[in-house]
Residue, then its C-alpha position, 0 to 999 in steps of 0.5 A: m682762276l688766277s690764283q690757281l694759275k699762280s699756284v701752277n706757275d709757282w709749282l713749275d718754278k719749284i720743280g724747275s729749280s729744285k735742288d733737293e730730289v726728295e722734295a721735288p724731282r728736278v725737271s729740265a728748264e726746257t720741259v718746264d718752259r714747254l709745259r708753261k707755254k702749252i698751259y698759256e696757249y690753252l688758256l688764251t684759246h679758251v678765254e677768247s672762246a668764252a669771251a666770244a660766247l658771252g658776246s664780249g668777244s669784240q672787246s676782249s679779243p684784241r687784248v687776247r690776240a696781243a698776248e697770244t702774239k707775245s707768247k708766240k714770239v718767245t719761241 
């Protein structure tokens, strides 16, 4: 899953900075940032849910909460 996340992150970087419209259409930085934030929030929510379902929620939850807090401060 981490390799897929890295691929998506690289793709977002590519479409956000592409100067050649034939290769990839140019997308505003705000749109890329908004999409990236939505993806991260979705992942944080579902990783926390999966950890809780597996019974390890008490160990993983504080780290997920810290990452979630950091992502919300960016806005």
